[in-house]
PQR file of N, CA, C, O and H, with PARSE charges and radii, in Angstrom:
ATOM      1  N   MET A   1     126.227  -9.939 -49.812 -0.4000 1.5000
ATOM      2  CA  MET A   1     125.200  -9.277 -49.843 -0.0000 2.0000
ATOM      3  C   MET A   1     124.871  -8.767 -51.345  0.5500 1.7000
ATOM      4  O   MET A   1     125.774  -8.474 -52.129 -0.5500 1.4000
ATOM      5  N   ASP A   2     123.584  -8.692 -51.653 -0.4000 1.5000
ATOM      6  CA  ASP A   2     123.142  -7.962 -52.863 -0.0000 2.0000
ATOM      7  C   ASP A   2     122.061  -7.075 -52.561  0.5500 1.7000
ATOM      8  O   ASP A   2     120.894  -7.468 -52.551 -0.5500 1.4000
ATOM      9  H   ASP A   2     122.851  -8.930 -51.016  0.4000 1.0000
ATOM     10  N   MET A   3     122.426  -5.796 -52.295 -0.4000 1.5000
ATOM     11  CA  MET A   3     121.498  -4.693 -51.967 -0.0000 2.0000
ATOM     12  C   MET A   3     121.787  -3.550 -52.879  0.5500 1.7000
ATOM     13  O   MET A   3     122.864  -3.391 -53.453 -0.5500 1.4000
ATOM     14  H   MET A   3     123.373  -5.477 -52.304  0.4000 1.0000
ATOM     15  N   ILE A   4     120.708  -2.735 -52.977 -0.4000 1.5000
ATOM     16  CA  ILE A   4     120.826  -1.575 -53.764 -0.0000 2.0000
ATOM     17  C   ILE A   4     119.746  -0.498 -53.280  0.5500 1.7000
ATOM     18  O   ILE A   4     118.560  -0.805 -53.162 -0.5500 1.4000
ATOM     19  H   ILE A   4     119.833  -2.864 -52.511  0.4000 1.0000
ATOM     20  N   ALA A   5     120.240   0.798 -53.005 -0.4000 1.5000
ATOM     21  CA  ALA A   5     119.338   1.870 -52.651 -0.0000 2.0000
ATOM     22  C   ALA A   5     119.019   2.655 -53.824  0.5500 1.7000
ATOM     23  O   ALA A   5     119.945   2.796 -54.623 -0.5500 1.4000
ATOM     24  H   ALA A   5     121.204   1.047 -53.101  0.4000 1.0000
ATOM     25  N   VAL A   6     117.771   3.265 -54.138 -0.4000 1.5000
ATOM     26  CA  VAL A   6     117.379   3.934 -55.169 -0.0000 2.0000
ATOM     27  C   VAL A   6     116.611   5.026 -54.570  0.5500 1.7000
ATOM     28  O   VAL A   6     115.773   4.800 -53.697 -0.5500 1.4000
ATOM     29  H   VAL A   6     117.019   3.151 -53.490  0.4000 1.0000
ATOM     30  N   ASP A   7     116.876   6.260 -55.027 -0.4000 1.5000
ATOM     31  CA  ASP A   7     115.968   7.374 -54.776 -0.0000 2.0000
ATOM     32  C   ASP A   7     114.781   7.505 -55.536  0.5500 1.7000
ATOM     33  O   ASP A   7     114.879   7.795 -56.729 -0.5500 1.4000
ATOM     34  H   ASP A   7     117.556   6.444 -55.737  0.4000 1.0000
ATOM     35  N   LEU A   8     113.624   7.323 -54.989 -0.4000 1.5000
ATOM     36  CA  LEU A   8     112.433   7.361 -55.882 -0.0000 2.0000
ATOM     37  C   LEU A   8     111.546   8.523 -55.750  0.5500 1.7000
ATOM     38  O   LEU A   8     110.354   8.556 -56.057 -0.5500 1.4000
ATOM     39  H   LEU A   8     113.545   7.087 -54.021  0.4000 1.0000
ATOM     40  N   THR A   9     112.256   9.474 -55.260 -0.4000 1.5000
ATOM     41  CA  THR A   9     111.503  10.911 -55.162 -0.0000 2.0000
ATOM     42  C   THR A   9     110.776  11.145 -56.336  0.5500 1.7000
ATOM     43  O   THR A   9     109.575  11.407 -56.271 -0.5500 1.4000
ATOM     44  H   THR A   9     113.224   9.447 -55.011  0.4000 1.0000
ATOM     45  N   ALA A  10     111.452  11.071 -57.542 -0.4000 1.5000
ATOM     46  CA  ALA A  10     110.796  11.479 -58.840 -0.0000 2.0000
ATOM     47  C   ALA A  10     109.809  10.299 -59.301  0.5500 1.7000
ATOM     48  O   ALA A  10     109.270  10.425 -60.400 -0.5500 1.4000
ATOM     49  H   ALA A  10     112.427  10.858 -57.595  0.4000 1.0000
ATOM     50  N   ALA A  11     109.556   9.226 -58.571 -0.4000 1.5000
ATOM     51  CA  ALA A  11     108.666   8.291 -58.871 -0.0000 2.0000
ATOM     52  C   ALA A  11     107.628   8.040 -57.866  0.5500 1.7000
ATOM     53  O   ALA A  11     107.664   6.956 -57.283 -0.5500 1.4000
ATOM     54  H   ALA A  11     109.995   9.124 -57.678  0.4000 1.0000
ATOM     55  N   PRO A  12     106.716   8.878 -57.582 -0.5600 1.5000
ATOM     56  CA  PRO A  12     105.941   8.717 -56.397  0.2800 2.0000
ATOM     57  C   PRO A  12     105.014   7.555 -56.491  0.5500 1.7000
ATOM     58  O   PRO A  12     104.576   7.113 -55.428 -0.5500 1.4000
ATOM     59  N   ASN A  13     104.649   6.993 -57.619 -0.4000 1.5000
ATOM     60  CA  ASN A  13     103.691   5.883 -57.782 -0.0000 2.0000
ATOM     61  C   ASN A  13     104.573   4.513 -57.743  0.5500 1.7000
ATOM     62  O   ASN A  13     103.966   3.461 -57.941 -0.5500 1.4000
ATOM     63  H   ASN A  13     105.004   7.353 -58.482  0.4000 1.0000
ATOM     64  N   ALA A  14     105.609   4.484 -57.560 -0.4000 1.5000
ATOM     65  CA  ALA A  14     106.509   3.340 -57.332 -0.0000 2.0000
ATOM     66  C   ALA A  14     106.239   2.658 -55.965  0.5500 1.7000
ATOM     67  O   ALA A  14     106.182   3.349 -54.948 -0.5500 1.4000
ATOM     68  H   ALA A  14     106.103   5.339 -57.399  0.4000 1.0000
ATOM     69  N   LYS A  15     106.081   1.387 -55.928 -0.4000 1.5000
ATOM     70  CA  LYS A  15     105.894   0.717 -54.758 -0.0000 2.0000
ATOM     71  C   LYS A  15     106.639  -0.755 -54.727  0.5500 1.7000
ATOM     72  O   LYS A  15     107.202  -1.223 -55.717 -0.5500 1.4000
ATOM     73  H   LYS A  15     106.127   0.826 -56.754  0.4000 1.0000
ATOM     74  N   VAL A  16     106.576  -1.306 -53.664 -0.4000 1.5000
ATOM     75  CA  VAL A  16     107.205  -2.712 -53.666 -0.0000 2.0000
ATOM     76  C   VAL A  16     106.525  -3.577 -54.555  0.5500 1.7000
ATOM     77  O   VAL A  16     105.301  -3.710 -54.544 -0.5500 1.4000
ATOM     78  H   VAL A  16     106.119  -0.926 -52.860  0.4000 1.0000
ATOM     79  N   GLY A  17     107.388  -4.241 -55.421 -0.4000 1.5000
ATOM     80  CA  GLY A  17     106.877  -5.198 -56.468 -0.0000 2.0000
ATOM     81  C   GLY A  17     106.751  -4.561 -57.921  0.5500 1.7000
ATOM     82  O   GLY A  17     106.400  -5.224 -58.898 -0.5500 1.4000
ATOM     83  H   GLY A  17     108.382  -4.133 -55.429  0.4000 1.0000
ATOM     84  N   SER A  18     107.058  -3.271 -57.965 -0.4000 1.5000
ATOM     85  CA  SER A  18     107.110  -2.529 -59.212 -0.0000 2.0000
ATOM     86  C   SER A  18     108.297  -3.014 -60.006  0.5500 1.7000
ATOM     87  O   SER A  18     109.370  -3.274 -59.462 -0.5500 1.4000
ATOM     88  H   SER A  18     107.343  -2.733 -57.172  0.4000 1.0000
ATOM     89  N   ASP A  19     108.070  -3.140 -61.404 -0.4000 1.5000
ATOM     90  CA  ASP A  19     109.197  -3.521 -62.279 -0.0000 2.0000
ATOM     91  C   ASP A  19     110.030  -2.321 -62.217  0.5500 1.7000
ATOM     92  O   ASP A  19     109.561  -1.213 -61.958 -0.5500 1.4000
ATOM     93  H   ASP A  19     107.199  -2.928 -61.846  0.4000 1.0000
ATOM     94  N   VAL A  20     111.319  -2.550 -62.465 -0.4000 1.5000
ATOM     95  CA  VAL A  20     112.428  -1.542 -62.533 -0.0000 2.0000
ATOM     96  C   VAL A  20     113.340  -2.053 -63.713  0.5500 1.7000
ATOM     97  O   VAL A  20     113.431  -3.214 -64.113 -0.5500 1.4000
ATOM     98  H   VAL A  20     111.700  -3.450 -62.675  0.4000 1.0000
ATOM     99  N   THR A  21     114.008  -0.917 -64.193 -0.4000 1.5000
ATOM    100  CA  THR A  21     115.074  -1.182 -65.159 -0.0000 2.0000
ATOM    101  C   THR A  21     116.254  -0.618 -64.634  0.5500 1.7000
ATOM    102  O   THR A  21     116.340   0.565 -64.306 -0.5500 1.4000
ATOM    103  H   THR A  21     113.934   0.026 -63.868  0.4000 1.0000
ATOM    104  N   LEU A  22     117.327  -1.588 -64.533 -0.4000 1.5000
ATOM    105  CA  LEU A  22     118.511  -0.971 -63.995 -0.0000 2.0000
ATOM    106  C   LEU A  22     119.470  -0.270 -65.105  0.5500 1.7000
ATOM    107  O   LEU A  22     120.312   0.578 -64.813 -0.5500 1.4000
ATOM    108  H   LEU A  22     117.257  -2.549 -64.799  0.4000 1.0000
ATOM    109  N   TRP A  23     119.266  -0.663 -66.189 -0.4000 1.5000
ATOM    110  CA  TRP A  23     119.773  -0.057 -67.396 -0.0000 2.0000
ATOM    111  C   TRP A  23     119.328  -0.697 -68.735  0.5500 1.7000
ATOM    112  O   TRP A  23     119.110  -1.909 -68.737 -0.5500 1.4000
ATOM    113  H   TRP A  23     118.581  -1.352 -66.426  0.4000 1.0000
ATOM    114  N   GLY A  24     119.199  -0.083 -69.709 -0.4000 1.5000
ATOM    115  CA  GLY A  24     118.776  -0.549 -70.988 -0.0000 2.0000
ATOM    116  C   GLY A  24     118.213   0.637 -71.949  0.5500 1.7000
ATOM    117  O   GLY A  24     118.598   1.806 -71.927 -0.5500 1.4000
ATOM    118  H   GLY A  24     119.377   0.901 -69.707  0.4000 1.0000
ATOM    119  N   LYS A  25     117.335   0.145 -72.697 -0.4000 1.5000
ATOM    120  CA  LYS A  25     116.883   1.262 -73.910 -0.0000 2.0000
ATOM    121  C   LYS A  25     116.466   2.475 -73.051  0.5500 1.7000
ATOM    122  O   LYS A  25     115.645   2.503 -72.134 -0.5500 1.4000
ATOM    123  H   LYS A  25     117.022  -0.804 -72.715  0.4000 1.0000
ATOM    124  N   GLY A  26     117.303   3.577 -73.617 -0.4000 1.5000
ATOM    125  CA  GLY A  26     117.064   4.857 -73.049 -0.0000 2.0000
ATOM    126  C   GLY A  26     117.752   5.155 -71.632  0.5500 1.7000
ATOM    127  O   GLY A  26     117.583   6.222 -71.042 -0.5500 1.4000
ATOM    128  H   GLY A  26     117.970   3.554 -74.362  0.4000 1.0000
ATOM    129  N   LEU A  27     118.461   4.218 -71.195 -0.4000 1.5000
ATOM    130  CA  LEU A  27     119.180   4.411 -69.893 -0.0000 2.0000
ATOM    131  C   LEU A  27     120.269   3.560 -69.994  0.5500 1.7000
ATOM    132  O   LEU A  27     120.223   2.433 -69.501 -0.5500 1.4000
ATOM    133  H   LEU A  27     118.598   3.351 -71.674  0.4000 1.0000
ATOM    134  N   PRO A  28     121.551   4.111 -70.765 -0.5600 1.5000
ATOM    135  CA  PRO A  28     122.672   3.372 -70.828  0.2800 2.0000
ATOM    136  C   PRO A  28     123.435   3.079 -69.558  0.5500 1.7000
ATOM    137  O   PRO A  28     123.575   3.894 -68.645 -0.5500 1.4000
ATOM    138  N   VAL A  29     123.964   1.735 -69.573 -0.4000 1.5000
ATOM    139  CA  VAL A  29     124.774   1.388 -68.350 -0.0000 2.0000
ATOM    140  C   VAL A  29     125.812   2.132 -68.181  0.5500 1.7000
ATOM    141  O   VAL A  29     126.263   2.275 -67.045 -0.5500 1.4000
ATOM    142  H   VAL A  29     123.851   1.073 -70.314  0.4000 1.0000
ATOM    143  N   GLU A  30     126.344   2.696 -69.172 -0.4000 1.5000
ATOM    144  CA  GLU A  30     127.721   3.658 -69.018 -0.0000 2.0000
ATOM    145  C   GLU A  30     127.290   4.855 -68.317  0.5500 1.7000
ATOM    146  O   GLU A  30     128.110   5.364 -67.552 -0.5500 1.4000
ATOM    147  H   GLU A  30     125.978   2.580 -70.095  0.4000 1.0000
ATOM    148  N   GLU A  31     126.031   5.448 -68.455 -0.4000 1.5000
ATOM    149  CA  GLU A  31     125.660   6.554 -67.754 -0.0000 2.0000
ATOM    150  C   GLU A  31     125.344   6.197 -66.321  0.5500 1.7000
ATOM    151  O   GLU A  31     125.632   7.010 -65.443 -0.5500 1.4000
ATOM    152  H   GLU A  31     125.366   5.035 -69.077  0.4000 1.0000
ATOM    153  N   ILE A  32     124.726   4.946 -65.989 -0.4000 1.5000
ATOM    154  CA  ILE A  32     124.734   4.550 -64.665 -0.0000 2.0000
ATOM    155  C   ILE A  32     125.966   4.342 -63.779  0.5500 1.7000
ATOM    156  O   ILE A  32     126.057   4.520 -62.564 -0.5500 1.4000
ATOM    157  H   ILE A  32     124.492   4.286 -66.703  0.4000 1.0000
ATOM    158  N   ALA A  33     126.893   3.928 -64.649 -0.4000 1.5000
ATOM    159  CA  ALA A  33     128.419   3.622 -64.222 -0.0000 2.0000
ATOM    160  C   ALA A  33     128.869   5.004 -63.743  0.5500 1.7000
ATOM    161  O   ALA A  33     129.164   5.132 -62.555 -0.5500 1.4000
ATOM    162  H   ALA A  33     126.819   3.784 -65.636  0.4000 1.0000
ATOM    163  N   ILE A  34     128.938   5.958 -64.504 -0.4000 1.5000
ATOM    164  CA  ILE A  34     129.242   7.279 -64.303 -0.0000 2.0000
ATOM    165  C   ILE A  34     128.693   7.925 -62.982  0.5500 1.7000
ATOM    166  O   ILE A  34     129.381   8.671 -62.285 -0.5500 1.4000
ATOM    167  H   ILE A  34     128.699   5.854 -65.470  0.4000 1.0000
ATOM    168  N   ALA A  35     127.457   7.596 -62.709 -0.4000 1.5000
ATOM    169  CA  ALA A  35     126.736   8.096 -61.825 -0.0000 2.0000
ATOM    170  C   ALA A  35     127.266   7.472 -60.384  0.5500 1.7000
ATOM    171  O   ALA A  35     127.494   8.131 -59.369 -0.5500 1.4000
ATOM    172  H   ALA A  35     126.898   6.991 -63.275  0.4000 1.0000
ATOM    173  N   ALA A  36     127.394   6.158 -60.530 -0.4000 1.5000
ATOM    174  CA  ALA A  36     127.797   5.369 -59.443 -0.0000 2.0000
ATOM    175  C   ALA A  36     129.352   5.439 -59.244  0.5500 1.7000
ATOM    176  O   ALA A  36     129.844   4.874 -58.267 -0.5500 1.4000
ATOM    177  H   ALA A  36     127.208   5.623 -61.354  0.4000 1.0000
ATOM    178  N   LYS A  37     130.083   6.063 -60.073 -0.4000 1.5000
ATOM    179  CA  LYS A  37     131.548   6.354 -59.784 -0.0000 2.0000
ATOM    180  C   LYS A  37     132.120   4.964 -60.007  0.5500 1.7000
ATOM    181  O   LYS A  37     132.811   4.464 -59.119 -0.5500 1.4000
ATOM    182  H   LYS A  37     129.683   6.522 -60.867  0.4000 1.0000
ATOM    183  N   THR A  38     131.885   4.329 -61.104 -0.4000 1.5000
ATOM    184  CA  THR A  38     132.502   2.856 -61.309 -0.0000 2.0000
ATOM    185  C   THR A  38     132.487   2.668 -62.755  0.5500 1.7000
ATOM    186  O   THR A  38     132.381   3.665 -63.470 -0.5500 1.4000
ATOM    187  H   THR A  38     131.324   4.735 -61.825  0.4000 1.0000
ATOM    188  N   ILE A  39     132.591   1.395 -63.317 -0.4000 1.5000
ATOM    189  CA  ILE A  39     132.578   1.103 -64.721 -0.0000 2.0000
ATOM    190  C   ILE A  39     131.561   0.170 -65.101  0.5500 1.7000
ATOM    191  O   ILE A  39     131.138  -0.527 -64.178 -0.5500 1.4000
ATOM    192  H   ILE A  39     132.678   0.585 -62.737  0.4000 1.0000
ATOM    193  N   SER A  40     131.107   0.003 -66.139 -0.4000 1.5000
ATOM    194  CA  SER A  40     129.828  -0.792 -66.491 -0.0000 2.0000
ATOM    195  C   SER A  40     130.134  -2.207 -66.067  0.5500 1.7000
ATOM    196  O   SER A  40     129.305  -2.873 -65.448 -0.5500 1.4000
ATOM    197  H   SER A  40     131.451   0.570 -66.888  0.4000 1.0000
ATOM    198  N   TYR A  41     131.254  -2.639 -66.380 -0.4000 1.5000
ATOM    199  CA  TYR A  41     131.711  -4.182 -66.223 -0.0000 2.0000
ATOM    200  C   TYR A  41     131.426  -4.483 -64.691  0.5500 1.7000
ATOM    201  O   TYR A  41     130.857  -5.523 -64.357 -0.5500 1.4000
ATOM    202  H   TYR A  41     131.928  -2.097 -66.883  0.4000 1.0000
ATOM    203  N   GLU A  42     131.843  -3.535 -63.781 -0.4000 1.5000
ATOM    204  CA  GLU A  42     131.617  -3.714 -62.478 -0.0000 2.0000
ATOM    205  C   GLU A  42     130.032  -3.867 -62.114  0.5500 1.7000
ATOM    206  O   GLU A  42     129.668  -4.671 -61.255 -0.5500 1.4000
ATOM    207  H   GLU A  42     132.305  -2.690 -64.053  0.4000 1.0000
ATOM    208  N   LEU A  43     129.225  -3.135 -62.745 -0.4000 1.5000
ATOM    209  CA  LEU A  43     127.799  -3.062 -62.574 -0.0000 2.0000
ATOM    210  C   LEU A  43     127.235  -4.516 -63.034  0.5500 1.7000
ATOM    211  O   LEU A  43     126.412  -5.080 -62.314 -0.5500 1.4000
ATOM    212  H   LEU A  43     129.521  -2.482 -63.443  0.4000 1.0000
ATOM    213  N   PHE A  44     127.605  -5.010 -64.026 -0.4000 1.5000
ATOM    214  CA  PHE A  44     127.124  -6.325 -64.679 -0.0000 2.0000
ATOM    215  C   PHE A  44     127.560  -7.566 -63.647  0.5500 1.7000
ATOM    216  O   PHE A  44     126.806  -8.508 -63.404 -0.5500 1.4000
ATOM    217  H   PHE A  44     128.274  -4.551 -64.611  0.4000 1.0000
ATOM    218  N   CYS A  45     128.901  -7.416 -63.077 -0.4000 1.5000
ATOM    219  CA  CYS A  45     129.276  -8.299 -62.300 -0.0000 2.0000
ATOM    220  C   CYS A  45     128.646  -8.428 -60.921  0.5500 1.7000
ATOM    221  O   CYS A  45     128.703  -9.477 -60.278 -0.5500 1.4000
ATOM    222  H   CYS A  45     129.514  -6.650 -63.275  0.4000 1.0000
ATOM    223  N   GLN A  46     128.041  -7.323 -60.489 -0.4000 1.5000
ATOM    224  CA  GLN A  46     127.538  -7.324 -59.095 -0.0000 2.0000
ATOM    225  C   GLN A  46     126.061  -7.533 -59.174  0.5500 1.7000
ATOM    226  O   GLN A  46     125.362  -7.387 -58.171 -0.5500 1.4000
ATOM    227  H   GLN A  46     127.994  -6.471 -61.011  0.4000 1.0000
ATOM    228  N   VAL A  47     125.598  -7.847 -60.250 -0.4000 1.5000
ATOM    229  CA  VAL A  47     124.099  -8.358 -60.138 -0.0000 2.0000
ATOM    230  C   VAL A  47     124.107  -9.878 -60.062  0.5500 1.7000
ATOM    231  O   VAL A  47     124.475 -10.543 -61.031 -0.5500 1.4000
ATOM    232  H   VAL A  47     126.165  -7.966 -61.064  0.4000 1.0000
ATOM    233  N   THR A  48     123.686 -10.462 -58.867 -0.4000 1.5000
ATOM    234  CA  THR A  48     123.719 -11.801 -58.372 -0.0000 2.0000
ATOM    235  C   THR A  48     122.597 -12.611 -59.212  0.5500 1.7000
ATOM    236  O   THR A  48     121.619 -12.104 -59.761 -0.5500 1.4000
ATOM    237  H   THR A  48     123.388  -9.921 -58.080  0.4000 1.0000
ATOM    238  N   PRO A  49     122.915 -13.845 -59.195 -0.5600 1.5000
ATOM    239  CA  PRO A  49     121.966 -14.798 -59.824  0.2800 2.0000
ATOM    240  C   PRO A  49     120.480 -14.670 -59.220  0.5500 1.7000
ATOM    241  O   PRO A  49     119.497 -15.043 -59.860 -0.5500 1.4000
ATOM    242  N   ARG A  50     120.403 -14.129 -57.972 -0.4000 1.5000
ATOM    243  CA  ARG A  50     119.009 -14.024 -57.265 -0.0000 2.0000
ATOM    244  C   ARG A  50     118.138 -13.136 -58.130  0.5500 1.7000
ATOM    245  O   ARG A  50     116.926 -13.337 -58.192 -0.5500 1.4000
ATOM    246  H   ARG A  50     121.202 -13.826 -57.452  0.4000 1.0000
ATOM    247  N   VAL A  51     118.733 -12.148 -58.806 -0.4000 1.5000
ATOM    248  CA  VAL A  51     117.961 -10.998 -59.522 -0.0000 2.0000
ATOM    249  C   VAL A  51     117.475 -11.707 -60.833  0.5500 1.7000
ATOM    250  O   VAL A  51     118.236 -12.333 -61.571 -0.5500 1.4000
ATOM    251  H   VAL A  51     119.718 -11.984 -58.756  0.4000 1.0000
ATOM    252  N   GLU A  52     116.112 -11.543 -61.051 -0.4000 1.5000
ATOM    253  CA  GLU A  52     115.515 -12.107 -62.227 -0.0000 2.0000
ATOM    254  C   GLU A  52     115.757 -11.227 -63.404  0.5500 1.7000
ATOM    255  O   GLU A  52     115.452 -10.034 -63.412 -0.5500 1.4000
ATOM    256  H   GLU A  52     115.494 -11.035 -60.452  0.4000 1.0000
ATOM    257  N   ARG A  53     116.368 -11.914 -64.489 -0.4000 1.5000
ATOM    258  CA  ARG A  53     116.725 -11.136 -65.595 -0.0000 2.0000
ATOM    259  C   ARG A  53     115.622 -11.440 -66.784  0.5500 1.7000
ATOM    260  O   ARG A  53     115.190 -12.557 -67.067 -0.5500 1.4000
ATOM    261  H   ARG A  53     116.616 -12.883 -64.483  0.4000 1.0000
ATOM    262  N   ILE A  54     115.266 -10.197 -67.415 -0.4000 1.5000
ATOM    263  CA  ILE A  54     114.421 -10.105 -68.409 -0.0000 2.0000
ATOM    264  C   ILE A  54     115.080  -9.432 -69.456  0.5500 1.7000
ATOM    265  O   ILE A  54     115.110  -8.203 -69.396 -0.5500 1.4000
ATOM    266  H   ILE A  54     115.618  -9.290 -67.185  0.4000 1.0000
ATOM    267  N   ILE A  55     115.681 -10.078 -70.522 -0.4000 1.5000
ATOM    268  CA  ILE A  55     116.337  -9.396 -71.530 -0.0000 2.0000
ATOM    269  C   ILE A  55     115.555  -9.222 -72.774  0.5500 1.7000
ATOM    270  O   ILE A  55     115.092 -10.212 -73.341 -0.5500 1.4000
ATOM    271  H   ILE A  55     115.658 -11.077 -70.571  0.4000 1.0000
ATOM    272  N   SER A  56     115.379  -8.031 -73.232 -0.4000 1.5000
ATOM    273  CA  SER A  56     114.475  -7.544 -74.255 -0.0000 2.0000
ATOM    274  C   SER A  56     115.483  -7.171 -75.536  0.5500 1.7000
ATOM    275  O   SER A  56     116.533  -6.548 -75.375 -0.5500 1.4000
ATOM    276  H   SER A  56     115.755  -7.227 -72.772  0.4000 1.0000
ATOM    277  N   THR A  57     115.073  -7.579 -76.648 -0.4000 1.5000
ATOM    278  CA  THR A  57     115.865  -7.472 -77.765 -0.0000 2.0000
ATOM    279  C   THR A  57     115.134  -6.298 -78.648  0.5500 1.7000
ATOM    280  O   THR A  57     115.546  -5.981 -79.764 -0.5500 1.4000
ATOM    281  H   THR A  57     114.221  -8.085 -76.779  0.4000 1.0000
ATOM    282  N   VAL A  58     114.097  -5.744 -78.070 -0.4000 1.5000
ATOM    283  CA  VAL A  58     113.345  -4.738 -78.834 -0.0000 2.0000
ATOM    284  C   VAL A  58     113.941  -3.410 -78.504  0.5500 1.7000
ATOM    285  O   VAL A  58     113.490  -2.386 -79.016 -0.5500 1.4000
ATOM    286  H   VAL A  58     113.762  -6.002 -77.164  0.4000 1.0000
TER
END
């Protein structure tokens, strides 16, 4: 399974279909890993091919 739960309390305008950033500019994967009590490599490996990837070089 590939599921994720996100607390959107601080984002009241978010809705189904909204774009999200899992990590990236201003949101380092290392910080997300610490909050998830894991390592960044583990996060990268758990994103399955079903998830659309948009990679920005900006």
